[in-house]
Structure formats: C-alpha cells, structure tokens
PyMOL CGO cylinders between C-alpha atoms (Angstrom):
from pymol import cmd
from pymol.cgo import CYLINDER

trace = [
    CYLINDER, 7.98, -12.41, 8.43, 5.67, -15.35, 9.03, 0.3, 1, 1, 1, 1, 1, 1,
    CYLINDER, 5.67, -15.35, 9.03, 7.10, -18.66, 8.14, 0.3, 1, 1, 1, 1, 1, 1,
    CYLINDER, 7.10, -18.66, 8.14, 4.18, -19.91, 5.92, 0.3, 1, 1, 1, 1, 1, 1,
    CYLINDER, 4.18, -19.91, 5.92, 3.33, -16.76, 4.21, 0.3, 1, 1, 1, 1, 1, 1,
    CYLINDER, 3.33, -16.76, 4.21, 4.36, -15.48, 0.70, 0.3, 1, 1, 1, 1, 1, 1,
    CYLINDER, 4.36, -15.48, 0.70, 5.22, -11.87, -0.04, 0.3, 1, 1, 1, 1, 1, 1,
    CYLINDER, 5.22, -11.87, -0.04, 2.98, -10.18, -2.52, 0.3, 1, 1, 1, 1, 1, 1,
    CYLINDER, 2.98, -10.18, -2.52, 4.37, -7.57, -4.77, 0.3, 1, 1, 1, 1, 1, 1,
    CYLINDER, 4.37, -7.57, -4.77, 1.98, -5.06, -6.17, 0.3, 1, 1, 1, 1, 1, 1,
    CYLINDER, 1.98, -5.06, -6.17, 2.65, -2.81, -9.19, 0.3, 1, 1, 1, 1, 1, 1,
    CYLINDER, 2.65, -2.81, -9.19, 0.12, 0.15, -9.86, 0.3, 1, 1, 1, 1, 1, 1,
    CYLINDER, 0.12, 0.15, -9.86, 0.94, 1.96, -13.05, 0.3, 1, 1, 1, 1, 1, 1,
    CYLINDER, 0.94, 1.96, -13.05, -0.96, 4.52, -14.96, 0.3, 1, 1, 1, 1, 1, 1,
    CYLINDER, -0.96, 4.52, -14.96, -4.17, 4.32, -12.83, 0.3, 1, 1, 1, 1, 1, 1,
    CYLINDER, -4.17, 4.32, -12.83, -6.55, 6.94, -12.10, 0.3, 1, 1, 1, 1, 1, 1,
    CYLINDER, -6.55, 6.94, -12.10, -8.17, 6.66, -8.68, 0.3, 1, 1, 1, 1, 1, 1,
    CYLINDER, -8.17, 6.66, -8.68, -11.02, 8.71, -7.34, 0.3, 1, 1, 1, 1, 1, 1,
    CYLINDER, -11.02, 8.71, -7.34, -13.13, 8.77, -4.05, 0.3, 1, 1, 1, 1, 1, 1,
    CYLINDER, -13.13, 8.77, -4.05, -11.49, 6.06, -1.89, 0.3, 1, 1, 1, 1, 1, 1,
    CYLINDER, -11.49, 6.06, -1.89, -9.96, 5.73, 1.51, 0.3, 1, 1, 1, 1, 1, 1,
    CYLINDER, -9.96, 5.73, 1.51, -6.82, 3.68, 0.10, 0.3, 1, 1, 1, 1, 1, 1,
    CYLINDER, -6.82, 3.68, 0.10, -5.18, 3.38, -3.17, 0.3, 1, 1, 1, 1, 1, 1,
    CYLINDER, -5.18, 3.38, -3.17, -3.31, 0.21, -1.75, 0.3, 1, 1, 1, 1, 1, 1,
    CYLINDER, -3.31, 0.21, -1.75, -2.72, -1.23, 1.63, 0.3, 1, 1, 1, 1, 1, 1,
    CYLINDER, -2.72, -1.23, 1.63, 0.02, -4.01, 2.14, 0.3, 1, 1, 1, 1, 1, 1,
    CYLINDER, 0.02, -4.01, 2.14, 1.33, -6.17, 5.14, 0.3, 1, 1, 1, 1, 1, 1,
    CYLINDER, 1.33, -6.17, 5.14, 4.97, -5.02, 5.23, 0.3, 1, 1, 1, 1, 1, 1,
    CYLINDER, 4.97, -5.02, 5.23, 5.83, -7.61, 8.03, 0.3, 1, 1, 1, 1, 1, 1,
    CYLINDER, 5.83, -7.61, 8.03, 5.13, -10.20, 5.46, 0.3, 1, 1, 1, 1, 1, 1,
    CYLINDER, 5.13, -10.20, 5.46, 7.33, -8.82, 3.01, 0.3, 1, 1, 1, 1, 1, 1,
    CYLINDER, 7.33, -8.82, 3.01, 4.56, -7.24, 0.67, 0.3, 1, 1, 1, 1, 1, 1,
    CYLINDER, 4.56, -7.24, 0.67, 5.54, -4.42, -1.43, 0.3, 1, 1, 1, 1, 1, 1,
    CYLINDER, 5.54, -4.42, -1.43, 3.71, -1.74, -3.54, 0.3, 1, 1, 1, 1, 1, 1,
    CYLINDER, 3.71, -1.74, -3.54, 5.30, 0.02, -6.44, 0.3, 1, 1, 1, 1, 1, 1,
    CYLINDER, 5.30, 0.02, -6.44, 3.32, 3.18, -7.82, 0.3, 1, 1, 1, 1, 1, 1,
    CYLINDER, 3.32, 3.18, -7.82, 4.08, 4.96, -10.86, 0.3, 1, 1, 1, 1, 1, 1,
    CYLINDER, 4.08, 4.96, -10.86, 2.29, 7.31, -13.20, 0.3, 1, 1, 1, 1, 1, 1,
    CYLINDER, 2.29, 7.31, -13.20, -0.82, 7.57, -11.17, 0.3, 1, 1, 1, 1, 1, 1,
    CYLINDER, -0.82, 7.57, -11.17, -3.30, 10.26, -10.29, 0.3, 1, 1, 1, 1, 1, 1,
    CYLINDER, -3.30, 10.26, -10.29, -5.72, 10.22, -7.22, 0.3, 1, 1, 1, 1, 1, 1,
    CYLINDER, -5.72, 10.22, -7.22, -8.53, 12.58, -6.45, 0.3, 1, 1, 1, 1, 1, 1,
    CYLINDER, -8.53, 12.58, -6.45, -10.24, 12.40, -3.11, 0.3, 1, 1, 1, 1, 1, 1,
    CYLINDER, -10.24, 12.40, -3.11, -7.97, 9.40, -2.11, 0.3, 1, 1, 1, 1, 1, 1,
    CYLINDER, -7.97, 9.40, -2.11, -7.11, 9.76, 1.54, 0.3, 1, 1, 1, 1, 1, 1,
    CYLINDER, -7.11, 9.76, 1.54, -4.16, 7.45, 1.80, 0.3, 1, 1, 1, 1, 1, 1,
    CYLINDER, -4.16, 7.45, 1.80, -1.81, 6.46, -1.17, 0.3, 1, 1, 1, 1, 1, 1,
    CYLINDER, -1.81, 6.46, -1.17, -0.07, 3.66, 0.53, 0.3, 1, 1, 1, 1, 1, 1,
    CYLINDER, -0.07, 3.66, 0.53, -0.72, 2.26, 3.75, 0.3, 1, 1, 1, 1, 1, 1,
    CYLINDER, -0.72, 2.26, 3.75, 1.38, -0.35, 5.82, 0.3, 1, 1, 1, 1, 1, 1,
    CYLINDER, 1.38, -0.35, 5.82, -0.02, -2.81, 8.17, 0.3, 1, 1, 1, 1, 1, 1,
    CYLINDER, -0.02, -2.81, 8.17, 1.48, -5.39, 10.46, 0.3, 1, 1, 1, 1, 1, 1,
    CYLINDER, 1.48, -5.39, 10.46, -0.62, -8.48, 9.20, 0.3, 1, 1, 1, 1, 1, 1,
    CYLINDER, -0.62, -8.48, 9.20, -1.78, -11.08, 11.53, 0.3, 1, 1, 1, 1, 1, 1,
    CYLINDER, -1.78, -11.08, 11.53, -2.64, -14.66, 10.85, 0.3, 1, 1, 1, 1, 1, 1,
    CYLINDER, -2.64, -14.66, 10.85, -5.49, -14.67, 13.31, 0.3, 1, 1, 1, 1, 1, 1,
    CYLINDER, -5.49, -14.67, 13.31, -8.68, -14.15, 11.48, 0.3, 1, 1, 1, 1, 1, 1,
    CYLINDER, -8.68, -14.15, 11.48, -10.32, -12.65, 14.60, 0.3, 1, 1, 1, 1, 1, 1,
    CYLINDER, -10.32, -12.65, 14.60, -7.81, -9.96, 14.77, 0.3, 1, 1, 1, 1, 1, 1,
    CYLINDER, -7.81, -9.96, 14.77, -7.60, -6.84, 12.75, 0.3, 1, 1, 1, 1, 1, 1,
    CYLINDER, -7.60, -6.84, 12.75, -3.99, -5.72, 11.39, 0.3, 1, 1, 1, 1, 1, 1,
    CYLINDER, -3.99, -5.72, 11.39, -2.52, -2.88, 13.14, 0.3, 1, 1, 1, 1, 1, 1,
    CYLINDER, -2.52, -2.88, 13.14, -1.48, 0.33, 11.24, 0.3, 1, 1, 1, 1, 1, 1,
    CYLINDER, -1.48, 0.33, 11.24, 2.41, 0.70, 10.98, 0.3, 1, 1, 1, 1, 1, 1,
    CYLINDER, 2.41, 0.70, 10.98, 2.91, 3.69, 8.65, 0.3, 1, 1, 1, 1, 1, 1,
    CYLINDER, 2.91, 3.69, 8.65, 1.65, 5.66, 5.70, 0.3, 1, 1, 1, 1, 1, 1,
    CYLINDER, 1.65, 5.66, 5.70, 3.49, 7.05, 2.60, 0.3, 1, 1, 1, 1, 1, 1,
    CYLINDER, 3.49, 7.05, 2.60, 6.68, 6.13, 0.63, 0.3, 1, 1, 1, 1, 1, 1,
    CYLINDER, 6.68, 6.13, 0.63, 8.90, 3.73, 2.21, 0.3, 1, 1, 1, 1, 1, 1,
    CYLINDER, 8.90, 3.73, 2.21, 11.15, 0.55, 1.55, 0.3, 1, 1, 1, 1, 1, 1,
    CYLINDER, 11.15, 0.55, 1.55, 7.68, -1.33, 1.15, 0.3, 1, 1, 1, 1, 1, 1,
    CYLINDER, 7.68, -1.33, 1.15, 5.60, 1.58, -0.25, 0.3, 1, 1, 1, 1, 1, 1,
    CYLINDER, 5.60, 1.58, -0.25, 7.85, 2.43, -3.29, 0.3, 1, 1, 1, 1, 1, 1,
    CYLINDER, 7.85, 2.43, -3.29, 6.93, 5.70, -4.99, 0.3, 1, 1, 1, 1, 1, 1,
    CYLINDER, 6.93, 5.70, -4.99, 7.88, 9.32, -5.26, 0.3, 1, 1, 1, 1, 1, 1,
    CYLINDER, 7.88, 9.32, -5.26, 5.42, 11.91, -4.55, 0.3, 1, 1, 1, 1, 1, 1,
    CYLINDER, 5.42, 11.91, -4.55, 5.96, 13.05, -8.23, 0.3, 1, 1, 1, 1, 1, 1,
    CYLINDER, 5.96, 13.05, -8.23, 4.77, 9.68, -9.19, 0.3, 1, 1, 1, 1, 1, 1,
    CYLINDER, 4.77, 9.68, -9.19, 1.13, 10.43, -7.78, 0.3, 1, 1, 1, 1, 1, 1,
    CYLINDER, 1.13, 10.43, -7.78, -0.57, 13.56, -8.97, 0.3, 1, 1, 1, 1, 1, 1,
    CYLINDER, -0.57, 13.56, -8.97, -3.91, 15.02, -8.23, 0.3, 1, 1, 1, 1, 1, 1,
    CYLINDER, -3.91, 15.02, -8.23, -6.17, 14.38, -11.23, 0.3, 1, 1, 1, 1, 1, 1,
]
cmd.load_cgo(trace, "trace")
C-alpha cells in the first residue's frame, strides 16, 4: 500500500443498477474494499473490478482481478439480475 494514501471503504446496499460497464472499481493495492449486498444488476458487465492503483496521473491503473475476493466482498447470491 502506498504510504500517503488512505484506504477507501465502499458499501453498496439495495441498489438497482442498469446498463453499465462496472458497478464498482477499487484499487485493492491501496487497501480499498467494496461490500455489496441486496443489489440487482441488469446489463452491467462487471460487478466488482480490482485495479492496481498508481500515483502517476499519466498512467492508467492495471487490472488485477474481477469478482468476489477479500477486497470485493459479496456472494453471488447478493447480486441478482433485475
């Protein structure tokens, strides 16, 4: 984790999402987490995307993983198709 960064904690609860590429994206190398419960998504390609964040504004973060993990906290039963 970067020395000067603060971990962000996101909670998504009881949300209805439609037509998007991502429901949530986090920089897990900075300690970010996302917790998702009681949510439905229709035409959302990625529920939770983890990135390796960078402190260089000229550099895009690289993709690490997608789906439930220690940083993307949810069960597949927590996210339904609506």
